[in-house]
DRENPA-3360 file (N, C-alpha, C; in nm, 2 decimals, always signed):
BEGIN
1 = MQDVDKAA = +2.12/+7.00/+4.40/+2.09/+6.86/+4.39/+1.94/+6.83/+4.37 ~ +1.83/+6.89/+4.46/+1.73/+6.88/+4.41/+1.66/+6.89/+4.27 ~ +1.73/+7.00/+4.20/+1.70/+7.01/+4.06/+1.75/+6.92/+3.97 ~ +1.85/+6.85/+4.02/+1.91/+6.76/+3.95/+1.82/+6.62/+3.95 ~ +1.75/+6.60/+4.06/+1.67/+6.49/+4.08/+1.55/+6.48/+4.02 ~ +1.50/+6.60/+4.02/+1.37/+6.63/+3.97/+1.36/+6.63/+3.82 ~ +1.50/+6.64/+3.73/+1.50/+6.69/+3.60/+1.44/+6.54/+3.53 ~ +1.42/+6.58/+3.43/+1.34/+6.42/+3.35/+1.46/+6.37/+3.31;
9 = PSEVVAFQ = +1.44/+6.24/+3.32/+1.52/+6.15/+3.23/+1.57/+6.15/+3.10 ~ +1.67/+6.12/+3.08/+1.75/+6.15/+2.95/+1.72/+6.04/+2.85 ~ +1.74/+6.05/+2.72/+1.68/+5.95/+2.64/+1.79/+5.87/+2.61 ~ +1.78/+5.74/+2.60/+1.89/+5.66/+2.56/+1.87/+5.57/+2.44 ~ +1.97/+5.55/+2.35/+1.93/+5.48/+2.22/+1.96/+5.33/+2.21 ~ +1.89/+5.26/+2.22/+1.91/+5.13/+2.29/+1.92/+5.06/+2.14 ~ +1.90/+5.12/+2.01/+1.93/+5.03/+1.89/+1.93/+5.14/+1.79 ~ +2.02/+5.09/+1.68/+2.03/+5.20/+1.56/+2.09/+5.11/+1.44;
17 = ASEAYVYS = +2.02/+5.15/+1.33/+2.07/+5.10/+1.20/+2.08/+5.26/+1.12 ~ +2.17/+5.25/+1.05/+2.19/+5.36/+0.94/+2.10/+5.34/+0.80 ~ +2.10/+5.23/+0.78/+2.00/+5.20/+0.64/+1.88/+5.10/+0.64 ~ +1.75/+5.15/+0.64/+1.66/+5.09/+0.64/+1.57/+5.14/+0.52 ~ +1.44/+5.07/+0.50/+1.35/+5.10/+0.35/+1.20/+5.11/+0.44 ~ +1.13/+5.21/+0.38/+0.99/+5.24/+0.44/+0.92/+5.25/+0.30 ~ +0.80/+5.14/+0.30/+0.72/+5.10/+0.22/+0.59/+5.11/+0.24 ~ +0.51/+5.20/+0.13/+0.37/+5.20/+0.12/+0.32/+5.06/+0.10;
25 = IPSATTVG = +0.21/+5.00/+0.22/+0.17/+4.89/+0.22/+0.04/+4.86/+0.21 ~ -0.01/+4.76/+0.15/-0.16/+4.73/+0.11/-0.25/+4.68/+0.25 ~ -0.34/+4.65/+0.23/-0.42/+4.62/+0.36/-0.38/+4.46/+0.40 ~ -0.38/+4.43/+0.51/-0.33/+4.32/+0.56/-0.46/+4.21/+0.53 ~ -0.41/+4.06/+0.52/-0.49/+3.96/+0.47/-0.55/+3.93/+0.59 ~ -0.63/+3.81/+0.58/-0.68/+3.76/+0.73/-0.59/+3.68/+0.79 ~ -0.45/+3.68/+0.74/-0.36/+3.60/+0.82/-0.24/+3.69/+0.90 ~ -0.24/+3.82/+0.84/-0.15/+3.92/+0.84/-0.10/+3.98/+0.75;
33 = HRAETWNV = +0.01/+4.05/+0.74/+0.08/+4.12/+0.62/+0.19/+4.02/+0.57 ~ +0.19/+4.05/+0.47/+0.32/+3.97/+0.35/+0.38/+4.08/+0.28 ~ +0.54/+4.06/+0.29/+0.61/+4.15/+0.26/+0.61/+4.11/+0.09 ~ +0.57/+4.00/+0.03/+0.57/+3.96/-0.13/+0.48/+4.05/-0.19 ~ +0.39/+4.13/-0.13/+0.27/+4.19/-0.18/+0.35/+4.37/-0.17 ~ +0.44/+4.38/-0.11/+0.49/+4.51/-0.13/+0.55/+4.58/-0.23 ~ +0.64/+4.50/-0.30/+0.71/+4.53/-0.41/+0.85/+4.61/-0.35 ~ +0.93/+4.49/-0.27/+1.03/+4.57/-0.19/+1.12/+4.63/-0.26;
41 = NEWLQQVR = +1.14/+4.60/-0.36/+1.23/+4.68/-0.47/+1.19/+4.82/-0.48 ~ +1.12/+4.88/-0.46/+1.05/+5.00/-0.50/+1.01/+5.05/-0.34 ~ +1.10/+5.10/-0.26/+1.11/+5.17/-0.15/+1.04/+5.32/-0.18 ~ +0.96/+5.34/-0.03/+0.91/+5.50/-0.07/+0.99/+5.59/-0.01 ~ +1.11/+5.55/+0.13/+1.21/+5.62/+0.15/+1.31/+5.54/+0.22 ~ +1.42/+5.57/+0.20/+1.53/+5.54/+0.30/+1.57/+5.62/+0.42 ~ +1.56/+5.57/+0.52/+1.57/+5.61/+0.63/+1.69/+5.52/+0.73 ~ +1.70/+5.61/+0.85/+1.79/+5.58/+0.94/+1.73/+5.52/+1.06;
49 = VAVVTRDE = +1.72/+5.41/+1.09/+1.63/+5.36/+1.24/+1.68/+5.37/+1.37 ~ +1.63/+5.41/+1.45/+1.66/+5.41/+1.59/+1.56/+5.37/+1.71 ~ +1.62/+5.29/+1.82/+1.49/+5.27/+1.91/+1.55/+5.36/+2.03 ~ +1.45/+5.44/+2.06/+1.50/+5.56/+2.19/+1.40/+5.52/+2.30 ~ +1.45/+5.52/+2.42/+1.41/+5.47/+2.55/+1.40/+5.60/+2.64 ~ +1.33/+5.65/+2.74/+1.32/+5.71/+2.83/+1.24/+5.71/+2.95 ~ +1.30/+5.64/+3.02/+1.23/+5.55/+3.18/+1.13/+5.46/+3.09 ~ +1.02/+5.46/+3.11/+0.93/+5.38/+3.07/+0.86/+5.37/+2.95;
57 = DAWVRLED = +0.89/+5.51/+2.85/+0.87/+5.54/+2.72/+0.96/+5.54/+2.62 ~ +0.92/+5.44/+2.51/+1.00/+5.40/+2.40/+0.93/+5.49/+2.26 ~ +1.02/+5.47/+2.17/+0.98/+5.53/+2.02/+1.10/+5.45/+1.94 ~ +1.00/+5.42/+1.81/+1.12/+5.36/+1.70/+1.07/+5.48/+1.61 ~ +1.24/+5.56/+1.58/+1.22/+5.68/+1.53/+1.31/+5.68/+1.37 ~ +1.21/+5.72/+1.29/+1.25/+5.68/+1.14/+1.30/+5.82/+1.13 ~ +1.41/+5.86/+1.09/+1.51/+5.98/+1.04/+1.56/+5.99/+0.93 ~ +1.58/+6.10/+0.88/+1.65/+6.12/+0.72/+1.79/+6.09/+0.76;
65 = PESGDLFA = +1.86/+5.97/+0.65/+1.99/+5.97/+0.68/+2.09/+6.09/+0.68 ~ +2.06/+6.17/+0.61/+2.16/+6.31/+0.56/+2.14/+6.39/+0.65 ~ +2.02/+6.45/+0.66/+1.98/+6.58/+0.76/+1.97/+6.52/+0.86 ~ +1.90/+6.39/+0.90/+1.89/+6.39/+1.05/+1.71/+6.45/+1.10 ~ +1.64/+6.49/+1.00/+1.52/+6.52/+1.04/+1.44/+6.41/+1.08 ~ +1.33/+6.42/+1.14/+1.25/+6.34/+1.17/+1.17/+6.27/+1.05 ~ +1.13/+6.18/+1.01/+1.02/+6.13/+0.94/+0.93/+6.08/+0.97 ~ +0.92/+5.97/+1.10/+0.78/+5.92/+1.12/+0.84/+5.87/+1.25;
73 = ECPIPTSV = +0.73/+5.85/+1.34/+0.79/+5.79/+1.49/+0.69/+5.70/+1.53 ~ +0.71/+5.62/+1.59/+0.60/+5.45/+1.61/+0.65/+5.47/+1.80 ~ +0.55/+5.53/+1.84/+0.54/+5.49/+2.00/+0.55/+5.35/+2.04 ~ +0.62/+5.33/+2.13/+0.61/+5.15/+2.18/+0.49/+5.15/+2.30 ~ +0.40/+5.08/+2.32/+0.31/+5.06/+2.39/+0.34/+4.95/+2.52 ~ +0.31/+4.98/+2.63/+0.34/+4.90/+2.74/+0.23/+4.84/+2.82 ~ +0.10/+4.89/+2.79/-0.02/+4.87/+2.86/-0.10/+4.74/+2.74 ~ -0.06/+4.74/+2.65/-0.11/+4.68/+2.51/-0.01/+4.59/+2.47;
81 = PLITAVEP = -0.03/+4.46/+2.37/+0.07/+4.39/+2.31/+0.14/+4.47/+2.22 ~ +0.25/+4.41/+2.21/+0.34/+4.51/+2.12/+0.31/+4.49/+1.97 ~ +0.25/+4.37/+1.96/+0.22/+4.35/+1.77/+0.12/+4.48/+1.74 ~ +0.05/+4.54/+1.85/-0.03/+4.65/+1.81/+0.04/+4.78/+1.73 ~ +0.16/+4.80/+1.78/+0.24/+4.88/+1.69/+0.37/+4.85/+1.62 ~ +0.41/+4.73/+1.66/+0.53/+4.68/+1.56/+0.50/+4.53/+1.54 ~ +0.45/+4.48/+1.39/+0.37/+4.38/+1.38/+0.49/+4.30/+1.26 ~ +0.57/+4.19/+1.27/+0.64/+4.13/+1.20/+0.54/+4.09/+1.09;
89 = VIDSSRYF = +0.61/+4.06/+0.94/+0.54/+4.01/+0.87/+0.53/+3.87/+0.85 ~ +0.44/+3.76/+0.81/+0.46/+3.64/+0.82/+0.54/+3.54/+0.73 ~ +0.62/+3.63/+0.61/+0.70/+3.57/+0.53/+0.82/+3.61/+0.49 ~ +0.87/+3.70/+0.63/+1.02/+3.75/+0.62/+1.01/+3.80/+0.77 ~ +1.17/+3.75/+0.80/+1.21/+3.81/+0.96/+1.30/+3.95/+0.90 ~ +1.27/+4.02/+0.81/+1.33/+4.14/+0.78/+1.25/+4.28/+0.77 ~ +1.12/+4.20/+0.75/+1.03/+4.32/+0.75/+0.92/+4.32/+0.85 ~ +0.88/+4.45/+0.88/+0.77/+4.47/+0.98/+0.68/+4.58/+0.95;
97 = VLKIVDRE = +0.55/+4.58/+1.03/+0.47/+4.69/+0.99/+0.47/+4.79/+1.11 ~ +0.47/+4.90/+1.10/+0.46/+4.99/+1.20/+0.35/+5.11/+1.20 ~ +0.30/+5.13/+1.32/+0.18/+5.20/+1.34/+0.26/+5.34/+1.35 ~ +0.28/+5.41/+1.28/+0.34/+5.57/+1.34/+0.22/+5.67/+1.36 ~ +0.25/+5.76/+1.46/+0.16/+5.86/+1.51/+0.22/+5.99/+1.51 ~ +0.12/+6.10/+1.44/+0.17/+6.24/+1.45/+0.14/+6.27/+1.61 ~ +0.27/+6.37/+1.60/+0.29/+6.44/+1.77/+0.17/+6.54/+1.75 ~ +0.15/+6.63/+1.68/+0.07/+6.70/+1.70/-0.08/+6.68/+1.72;
105 = TSKHAFIG = -0.10/+6.59/+1.55/-0.25/+6.56/+1.55/-0.30/+6.41/+1.64 ~ -0.21/+6.34/+1.66/-0.20/+6.22/+1.70/-0.28/+6.11/+1.63 ~ -0.29/+6.15/+1.49/-0.32/+6.09/+1.36/-0.24/+5.97/+1.35 ~ -0.28/+5.84/+1.33/-0.18/+5.72/+1.29/-0.21/+5.66/+1.14 ~ -0.11/+5.61/+1.09/-0.11/+5.53/+0.98/-0.02/+5.40/+0.99 ~ -0.03/+5.33/+0.90/+0.06/+5.20/+0.92/+0.17/+5.21/+0.77 ~ +0.26/+5.18/+0.80/+0.38/+5.17/+0.71/+0.45/+5.05/+0.70 ~ +0.54/+5.03/+0.61/+0.60/+4.87/+0.61/+0.76/+4.92/+0.65;
113 = LGFRERGQ = +0.85/+4.85/+0.71/+0.98/+4.91/+0.74/+1.07/+4.75/+0.71 ~ +1.15/+4.78/+0.64/+1.23/+4.66/+0.58/+1.41/+4.71/+0.63 ~ +1.49/+4.58/+0.69/+1.62/+4.62/+0.70/+1.69/+4.53/+0.59 ~ +1.79/+4.56/+0.56/+1.89/+4.48/+0.46/+1.93/+4.35/+0.52 ~ +2.00/+4.38/+0.65/+2.00/+4.26/+0.75/+1.93/+4.17/+0.83 ~ +1.96/+4.04/+0.86/+1.86/+3.97/+0.93/+1.92/+4.03/+1.08 ~ +2.05/+4.02/+1.08/+2.12/+4.06/+1.21/+2.04/+4.19/+1.28 ~ +2.04/+4.28/+1.14/+1.97/+4.39/+1.23/+1.86/+4.41/+1.27;
121 = ASDFTTAL = +1.76/+4.30/+1.18/+1.64/+4.30/+1.23/+1.61/+4.24/+1.36 ~ +1.70/+4.13/+1.37/+1.69/+4.04/+1.50/+1.73/+4.14/+1.63 ~ +1.87/+4.23/+1.65/+1.89/+4.34/+1.74/+1.77/+4.45/+1.72 ~ +1.69/+4.46/+1.64/+1.57/+4.57/+1.64/+1.49/+4.49/+1.74 ~ +1.43/+4.38/+1.74/+1.30/+4.31/+1.77/+1.36/+4.31/+1.93 ~ +1.48/+4.26/+1.97/+1.57/+4.24/+2.07/+1.54/+4.36/+2.16 ~ +1.60/+4.49/+2.13/+1.57/+4.62/+2.18/+1.42/+4.63/+2.24 ~ +1.33/+4.62/+2.15/+1.20/+4.64/+2.21/+1.17/+4.56/+2.32;
129 = HDHLRYVK = +1.18/+4.41/+2.28/+1.13/+4.36/+2.40/+1.23/+4.35/+2.53 ~ +1.36/+4.38/+2.53/+1.41/+4.43/+2.64/+1.36/+4.55/+2.72 ~ +1.36/+4.67/+2.67/+1.22/+4.75/+2.68/+1.12/+4.76/+2.78 ~ +1.04/+4.66/+2.69/+0.92/+4.59/+2.77/+0.96/+4.50/+2.91 ~ +1.02/+4.46/+2.93/+1.08/+4.38/+3.02/+1.11/+4.43/+3.15 ~ +1.20/+4.57/+3.12/+1.24/+4.64/+3.20/+1.13/+4.72/+3.27 ~ +1.00/+4.76/+3.18/+0.88/+4.84/+3.26/+0.82/+4.71/+3.34 ~ +0.80/+4.59/+3.31/+0.73/+4.48/+3.38/+0.81/+4.48/+3.50;
137 = KKHQAEEL = +0.93/+4.48/+3.51/+1.01/+4.44/+3.62/+1.02/+4.55/+3.73 ~ +1.00/+4.67/+3.63/+1.00/+4.79/+3.74/+0.86/+4.80/+3.81 ~ +0.77/+4.77/+3.74/+0.66/+4.76/+3.81/+0.61/+4.66/+3.91 ~ +0.67/+4.53/+3.89/+0.67/+4.44/+3.98/+0.73/+4.52/+4.12 ~ +0.83/+4.56/+4.08/+0.93/+4.63/+4.24/+0.86/+4.72/+4.29 ~ +0.77/+4.81/+4.22/+0.70/+4.91/+4.26/+0.57/+4.83/+4.34 ~ +0.53/+4.74/+4.30/+0.41/+4.64/+4.39/+0.47/+4.60/+4.49 ~ +0.56/+4.54/+4.50/+0.61/+4.48/+4.61/+0.68/+4.57/+4.73;
145 = KSDYEEKL = +0.70/+4.68/+4.69/+0.75/+4.80/+4.77/+0.64/+4.85/+4.84 ~ +0.53/+4.89/+4.76/+0.40/+4.92/+4.81/+0.33/+4.80/+4.89 ~ +0.34/+4.71/+4.84/+0.30/+4.61/+4.99/+0.39/+4.63/+5.08 ~ +0.52/+4.60/+5.09/+0.57/+4.59/+5.21/+0.55/+4.72/+5.30 ~ +0.53/+4.84/+5.23/+0.52/+4.98/+5.32/+0.39/+4.97/+5.41 ~ +0.29/+4.93/+5.33/+0.16/+4.90/+5.36/+0.13/+4.83/+5.47 ~ +0.22/+4.68/+5.49/+0.23/+4.57/+5.58/+0.31/+4.64/+5.74 ~ +0.45/+4.72/+5.69/+0.48/+4.79/+5.79/+0.42/+4.86/+5.88;
153 = AERQRDEG = +0.36/+4.97/+5.78/+0.24/+5.09/+5.85/+0.15/+5.01/+5.96 ~ +0.11/+4.90/+5.91/-0.02/+4.84/+5.99/+0.06/+4.78/+6.11 ~ +0.19/+4.71/+6.10/+0.26/+4.66/+6.18/+0.28/+4.77/+6.31 ~ +0.33/+4.85/+6.26/+0.37/+4.98/+6.34/+0.22/+5.01/+6.43 ~ +0.12/+5.03/+6.36/-0.02/+5.08/+6.44/-0.05/+5.00/+6.53 ~ -0.02/+4.85/+6.50/-0.07/+4.76/+6.58/+0.05/+4.77/+6.70 ~ +0.15/+4.77/+6.69/+0.27/+4.82/+6.79/+0.25/+4.90/+6.86 ~ +0.21/+5.00/+6.80/+0.14/+5.16/+6.90/+0.03/+5.13/+6.99;
161 = QATSVTDL = -0.07/+5.06/+6.93/-0.20/+5.02/+7.01/-0.16/+4.98/+7.13 ~ -0.09/+4.83/+7.10/-0.03/+4.74/+7.24/+0.02/+4.80/+7.33 ~ +0.12/+4.89/+7.29/+0.21/+4.92/+7.37/+0.15/+5.05/+7.49 ~ +0.02/+5.12/+7.41/-0.06/+5.23/+7.46/-0.13/+5.14/+7.56 ~ -0.22/+5.02/+7.53/-0.28/+4.96/+7.64/-0.18/+4.87/+7.73 ~ -0.09/+4.82/+7.70/+0.00/+4.74/+7.79/+0.10/+4.79/+7.83 ~ +0.15/+4.88/+7.90/+0.24/+4.97/+7.96/+0.30/+4.93/+8.06 ~ +0.44/+4.84/+8.04/+0.46/+4.77/+8.16/+0.58/+4.86/+8.24;
169 = SLPAGETM = +0.59/+4.99/+8.17/+0.76/+5.08/+8.21/+0.69/+5.08/+8.37 ~ +0.84/+5.12/+8.46/+0.81/+5.15/+8.58/+0.78/+5.29/+8.60 ~ +0.71/+5.37/+8.67/+0.68/+5.49/+8.70/+0.82/+5.54/+8.75 ~ +0.85/+5.69/+8.75/+0.98/+5.75/+8.77/+1.00/+5.71/+8.94 ~ +1.12/+5.66/+8.98/+1.17/+5.67/+9.12/+1.11/+5.53/+9.20 ~ +1.04/+5.45/+9.13/+1.03/+5.34/+9.17/+1.08/+5.22/+9.17 ~ +1.11/+5.12/+9.23/+1.25/+5.04/+9.22/+1.12/+4.91/+9.22 ~ +1.23/+4.79/+9.19/+1.17/+4.67/+9.19/+1.24/+4.57/+9.23;
177 = TLRVPKPP = +1.20/+4.47/+9.34/+1.30/+4.35/+9.42/+1.26/+4.24/+9.31 ~ +1.39/+4.16/+9.30/+1.34/+4.01/+9.23/+1.43/+3.90/+9.33 ~ +1.35/+3.82/+9.35/+1.41/+3.69/+9.45/+1.43/+3.59/+9.33 ~ +1.54/+3.53/+9.32/+1.59/+3.44/+9.24/+1.59/+3.31/+9.34 ~ +1.51/+3.20/+9.28/+1.54/+3.08/+9.37/+1.66/+3.00/+9.36 ~ +1.70/+2.97/+9.46/+1.84/+2.87/+9.49/+1.84/+2.75/+9.39 ~ +1.91/+2.73/+9.30/+1.89/+2.62/+9.21/+1.91/+2.47/+9.32 ~ +1.86/+2.35/+9.27/+1.86/+2.25/+9.36/+2.00/+2.19/+9.38;
185 = MPAGSRAT = +2.02/+2.12/+9.50/+2.17/+2.04/+9.50/+2.14/+1.93/+9.46 ~ +2.26/+1.87/+9.40/+2.28/+1.76/+9.32/+2.23/+1.59/+9.44 ~ +2.20/+1.53/+9.38/+2.17/+1.40/+9.46/+2.31/+1.36/+9.54 ~ +2.31/+1.35/+9.70/+2.42/+1.29/+9.77/+2.50/+1.42/+9.80 ~ +2.50/+1.52/+9.75/+2.58/+1.66/+9.80/+2.56/+1.70/+9.94 ~ +2.65/+1.74/+10.02/+2.63/+1.78/+10.14/+2.68/+1.92/+10.18 ~ +2.75/+1.95/+10.08/+2.82/+2.08/+10.11/+2.71/+2.22/+10.11 ~ +2.72/+2.30/+10.23/+2.60/+2.39/+10.26/+2.71/+2.55/+10.26;
193 = GPAAWTPT = +2.59/+2.65/+10.24/+2.67/+2.78/+10.26/+2.69/+2.82/+10.14 ~ +2.82/+2.92/+10.14/+2.84/+3.01/+10.01/+2.92/+2.93/+9.92 ~ +3.00/+2.81/+9.99/+3.06/+2.72/+9.90/+3.02/+2.61/+9.83 ~ +2.82/+2.61/+9.88/+2.75/+2.51/+9.78/+2.75/+2.48/+9.65 ~ +2.73/+2.37/+9.62/+2.74/+2.36/+9.46/+2.62/+2.45/+9.39 ~ +2.70/+2.52/+9.26/+2.59/+2.60/+9.21/+2.66/+2.56/+9.04 ~ +2.53/+2.53/+8.93/+2.55/+2.49/+8.83/+2.66/+2.56/+8.77 ~ +2.70/+2.68/+8.79/+2.78/+2.75/+8.69/+2.94/+2.75/+8.79;
201 = RPRINKAF = +2.93/+2.68/+8.91/+3.10/+2.68/+8.99/+3.13/+2.54/+8.98 ~ +3.24/+2.50/+8.91/+3.27/+2.38/+8.95/+3.34/+2.34/+9.07 ~ +3.35/+2.24/+9.13/+3.43/+2.23/+9.22/+3.58/+2.20/+9.24 ~ +3.66/+2.25/+9.31/+3.82/+2.28/+9.32/+3.86/+2.18/+9.42 ~ +3.94/+2.05/+9.34/+3.97/+1.95/+9.42/+4.12/+1.99/+9.44 ~ +4.19/+2.02/+9.56/+4.36/+2.03/+9.61/+4.41/+1.90/+9.59 ~ +4.52/+1.90/+9.57/+4.60/+1.76/+9.51/+4.68/+1.78/+9.65 ~ +4.72/+1.65/+9.70/+4.79/+1.66/+9.84/+4.88/+1.53/+9.85;
209 = SLLMDGEG = +4.99/+1.52/+9.90/+5.03/+1.38/+9.92/+5.02/+1.30/+10.07 ~ +5.03/+1.20/+10.11/+4.96/+1.14/+10.21/+5.12/+1.10/+10.24 ~ +5.13/+1.11/+10.41/+5.25/+1.06/+10.46/+5.23/+0.97/+10.57 ~ +5.28/+0.87/+10.60/+5.27/+0.79/+10.70/+5.37/+0.80/+10.80 ~ +5.34/+0.82/+10.91/+5.43/+0.79/+11.02/+5.47/+0.67/+11.09 ~ +5.57/+0.67/+11.19/+5.59/+0.53/+11.23/+5.49/+0.46/+11.29 ~ +5.39/+0.48/+11.35/+5.27/+0.41/+11.41/+5.16/+0.39/+11.33 ~ +5.17/+0.44/+11.22/+5.07/+0.38/+11.08/+4.92/+0.49/+11.09;
217 = NIVAGLSP = +5.00/+0.62/+11.12/+4.87/+0.70/+11.12/+4.90/+0.79/+11.02 ~ +4.80/+0.84/+10.94/+4.80/+0.92/+10.78/+4.84/+1.08/+10.85 ~ +4.91/+1.09/+10.73/+4.94/+1.27/+10.80/+4.94/+1.35/+10.64 ~ +4.82/+1.41/+10.62/+4.82/+1.47/+10.52/+4.87/+1.61/+10.47 ~ +4.95/+1.62/+10.37/+5.01/+1.75/+10.32/+4.99/+1.79/+10.21 ~ +4.93/+1.92/+10.21/+4.91/+2.02/+10.10/+5.01/+2.02/+9.99 ~ +4.95/+1.97/+9.88/+5.05/+2.03/+9.74/+5.03/+2.14/+9.70 ~ +5.12/+2.23/+9.65/+5.11/+2.35/+9.58/+4.99/+2.35/+9.46;
225 = RAAVDAPA = +4.99/+2.21/+9.40/+4.89/+2.17/+9.28/+4.76/+2.18/+9.31 ~ +4.66/+2.23/+9.22/+4.48/+2.18/+9.24/+4.45/+2.17/+9.12 ~ +4.34/+2.06/+9.12/+4.28/+2.04/+9.01/+4.14/+2.05/+9.02 ~ +4.06/+2.08/+8.91/+3.92/+2.09/+8.92/+3.83/+1.96/+8.87 ~ +3.76/+1.92/+8.95/+3.67/+1.79/+8.92/+3.55/+1.82/+8.96 ~ +3.46/+1.73/+8.95/+3.32/+1.71/+8.99/+3.33/+1.71/+9.15 ~ +3.21/+1.72/+9.20/+3.16/+1.71/+9.33/+3.18/+1.59/+9.42 ~ +3.26/+1.61/+9.53/+3.29/+1.47/+9.60/+3.19/+1.40/+9.62;
233 = SSEGTSGG = +3.20/+1.27/+9.63/+3.11/+1.19/+9.68/+3.07/+1.18/+9.85 ~ +2.94/+1.16/+9.87/+2.92/+1.18/+9.99/+2.95/+1.05/+10.11 ~ +2.99/+0.97/+10.04/+3.01/+0.83/+10.12/+3.13/+0.84/+10.17 ~ +3.16/+0.81/+10.29/+3.29/+0.77/+10.37/+3.27/+0.78/+10.50 ~ +3.40/+0.77/+10.56/+3.38/+0.77/+10.73/+3.44/+0.90/+10.77 ~ +3.44/+0.86/+10.93/+3.48/+1.00/+10.99/+3.65/+1.03/+10.95 ~ +3.73/+0.92/+10.92/+3.85/+0.94/+10.89/+3.88/+1.02/+10.75 ~ +3.78/+0.99/+10.66/+3.76/+1.02/+10.52/+3.72/+1.18/+10.53;
241 = EECDAIAG = +3.63/+1.24/+10.62/+3.56/+1.34/+10.64/+3.70/+1.44/+10.71 ~ +3.77/+1.40/+10.77/+3.87/+1.48/+10.83/+3.97/+1.50/+10.70 ~ +4.00/+1.39/+10.59/+4.12/+1.44/+10.50/+4.01/+1.54/+10.41 ~ +3.90/+1.55/+10.38/+3.81/+1.65/+10.32/+3.85/+1.77/+10.36 ~ +3.81/+1.79/+10.51/+3.83/+1.93/+10.57/+3.97/+1.97/+10.54 ~ +4.06/+1.88/+10.55/+4.18/+1.94/+10.51/+4.19/+1.97/+10.37 ~ +4.15/+1.90/+10.29/+4.23/+1.92/+10.13/+4.09/+1.99/+10.07 ~ +4.01/+2.07/+10.14/+3.93/+2.15/+10.07/+3.78/+2.08/+10.02;
249 = AGEVVSPK = +3.73/+1.98/+10.09/+3.65/+1.89/+10.03/+3.65/+1.86/+9.91 ~ +3.74/+1.78/+9.90/+3.78/+1.72/+9.75/+3.79/+1.58/+9.75 ~ +3.87/+1.54/+9.63/+3.88/+1.37/+9.63/+4.03/+1.39/+9.65 ~ +4.09/+1.28/+9.71/+4.22/+1.24/+9.72/+4.31/+1.22/+9.58 ~ +4.39/+1.30/+9.57/+4.47/+1.29/+9.43/+4.62/+1.23/+9.45 ~ +4.66/+1.15/+9.38/+4.83/+1.11/+9.40/+4.91/+1.21/+9.35 ~ +4.98/+1.28/+9.43/+5.10/+1.34/+9.36/+5.20/+1.32/+9.26 ~ +5.20/+1.19/+9.26/+5.27/+1.11/+9.18/+5.24/+1.08/+9.04;
257 = APARGLLL = +5.12/+1.11/+9.03/+5.02/+1.06/+8.90/+5.08/+1.17/+8.82 ~ +5.12/+1.14/+8.65/+5.17/+1.23/+8.55/+5.07/+1.37/+8.53 ~ +4.93/+1.30/+8.53/+4.83/+1.38/+8.45/+4.75/+1.43/+8.55 ~ +4.71/+1.56/+8.58/+4.64/+1.64/+8.65/+4.51/+1.57/+8.69 ~ +4.48/+1.57/+8.81/+4.31/+1.51/+8.83/+4.31/+1.37/+8.82 ~ +4.42/+1.29/+8.84/+4.41/+1.12/+8.85/+4.36/+1.13/+8.96 ~ +4.24/+1.07/+8.97/+4.17/+1.00/+9.12/+4.20/+0.89/+9.18 ~ +4.24/+0.86/+9.29/+4.26/+0.74/+9.36/+4.13/+0.73/+9.46;
265 = PRISGSVA = +4.11/+0.59/+9.53/+4.02/+0.56/+9.60/+4.04/+0.63/+9.73 ~ +3.93/+0.65/+9.81/+3.95/+0.72/+9.95/+4.00/+0.65/+10.02 ~ +4.09/+0.73/+10.11/+4.13/+0.64/+10.21/+4.10/+0.70/+10.36 ~ +4.01/+0.59/+10.46/+3.94/+0.64/+10.56/+4.01/+0.63/+10.70 ~ +4.03/+0.71/+10.78/+4.06/+0.68/+10.90/+4.21/+0.65/+10.92 ~ +4.27/+0.60/+11.04/+4.42/+0.56/+11.06/+4.43/+0.43/+11.02 ~ +4.54/+0.42/+10.96/+4.57/+0.25/+10.95/+4.65/+0.19/+11.05 ~ +4.59/+0.11/+11.14/+4.63/+0.04/+11.23/+4.71/-0.07/+11.17;
273 = RAPREDEW = +4.85/-0.07/+11.21/+4.92/-0.17/+11.18/+4.96/-0.28/+11.32 ~ +5.01/-0.40/+11.28/+5.01/-0.48/+11.38/+5.16/-0.46/+11.41 ~ +5.19/-0.50/+11.54/+5.36/-0.49/+11.60/+5.41/-0.58/+11.52 ~ +5.53/-0.57/+11.44/+5.62/-0.65/+11.37/+5.70/-0.68/+11.49 ~ +5.74/-0.85/+11.48/+5.82/-0.90/+11.58/+5.96/-0.88/+11.54 ~ +6.06/-0.86/+11.60/+6.20/-0.84/+11.56/+6.24/-0.97/+11.55 ~ +6.31/-0.99/+11.43/+6.37/-1.12/+11.39/+6.53/-1.13/+11.48 ~ +6.57/-1.02/+11.55/+6.70/-1.04/+11.60/+6.68/-1.04/+11.76;
281 = SEFQS = +6.57/-1.01/+11.79/+6.49/-0.98/+11.95/+6.59/-0.85/+11.97 ~ +6.61/-0.83/+12.11/+6.65/-0.73/+12.13/+6.78/-0.72/+12.15 ~ +6.87/-0.63/+12.11/+7.03/-0.62/+12.11/+7.10/-0.62/+12.22 ~ +7.15/-0.70/+12.27/+7.22/-0.71/+12.39/+7.37/-0.70/+12.36 ~ +7.42/-0.63/+12.46/+7.55/-0.62/+12.47/+7.65/-0.74/+12.52;
% end
C-alpha cells in the first residue's frame, strides 16, 4: 500500500483532436498574431492534438497521426498567465500560437496551431482553463489546511500551558465535600421537614369525600384516587387544618367531579345545624 501511495500520479487526457494543422508563423504585430498572415492553406504538418494532465502539470502534445510519435510539446504554466504559452489569434477562434519547448535542451519556439472545427477549438481552450482552475482550488485548499493546522497547534500549546499553571485536579486519596443550599420556600408555604416544597417535586393532593353525620359534623373519608396540584394555601381555620392533616396537606377535591383535580372551596370546622322543629311534634300513641 505504501508503494502505491508514493507512486507518481498517472496522466489523464483532458482533450484530444484527431486532426489539426501546424503552421510556420511570422512575427507578431503590435496588437497580436493574425491568422490571415499565415497562409492557412499551406500547413507545415498535420498532427493529432492532446491535452494531457498529471496532477498540477499539463502539456499540449502534438503527435504524428499515423505513428503516434511526438512532434512537439507545449508545457502549460501555472505561475504565469496562460497567454504566455497558448495565445489565441485576434482574427479567428480556430487558430492559436503555441510556445513549444524541447525536453532535452529546454529551447523554445513559437508555431501556429489550427483546428478544422470551431467546436474543437472551444473544447481545447476549455480543457486548458479547467486544469488551471483545478490547480488554483488545490492551492487554496492547501492554504486553508495549513492555516487550520497552525491555529490548532497554537491553541493546543496555549491549553497545555494553561493546564500546567492552573491544575485543579484533586490529589490521589483526597475527597471533597460539597454543601448545596436549600432552595427558598414559596411565599405562604408552611410545610417543613422532608415533605417541604422543592422546585422539582410537585405536591400530591389526595381526593376524598365529605360525609355528614346526623349532628352536623364533617367526616372525611379518603378516596383511592389522587391528584397532583399546586401547594395548598396557608389560610384556613383549625377545622381546615384538621382536614389537611387527614388528606395529606392538600386541597379538598370533590369525588363527584368528572375531571381529576377539580378544586372546591375549603370547608373549615364543623357545621353546626340549628335544631329543626318537628312539625308533627312527638308521636303519641
